[in-house]
N, C-alpha and C positions, 0 to 999 in steps of 0.2 A: 502494499498500499506505497508505502516512502518512494516508491519510484514513478508508482503513480500520481502521486501527490507532486511528485518535482516534476512530471513531464508536459501536468497540465490535463490531464486527460479525461478526467470528473470534468471540467471545466468544456473543452474538447469538443465531446459527444454529445452535448447540447448546444453547441454555439446558436445552431439558427429556432428559434423559438414558434415549441407550436401547442398546440391545443389538441390538439389528436396525441394517441399512435404511432411509434415512428416506422420505418417500411422498413422491409429489406432493402432497396435501391439505394433507398440515402444513406442506412450503413452501411451496404459496402460499397463504395464512388467517399463516402468518408473514410472506409480502408485504406483504400488504391490511395488516396488523398494525402493519409499519415503515413500511408507503411513504404510511399512507392513513388512518392512528392519529393516535390525536390527543398521539402523544409524530415524529412527521415534521419531518423535520428542514425540509422544504419543505410549509407547510401547501395541500394541494389544498382546491376550492370541491367546496364541497356534492353539488354538480353530477357533478361527477370522480369521489369516494367512491362517492357509488348508483351509477354506468352500470363504475367497473371494478367491484365489489365484483359486479354481474348477470355483468359478462363471466366474470372466473374462480369463482367457482360455480356459475354455471348454466351453464356452457358448456365452463369447462375442466374443474372436478372432477370435472364431470359424469361426461366422459369419461376424464380418468387418471389420476383421485382414488387407486385405487388398487395406483396402478405406480410404479416404483422409482424414486424423481428421479436 
């Protein structure tokens, strides 16, 4: 929990105010931005970024995007 607090994850995960529950597609895009974006704690290779983006967007979001996370 100290690392979560240090990284500000609890604050960043809820950065978009919403009166409803969070959908899977929003959470998945947040994951890609946080772990594979320019501000990632551990930068990834271009190949890893491309492959993970493809898997998350073309398979996971396509299948579960409208579901509540």
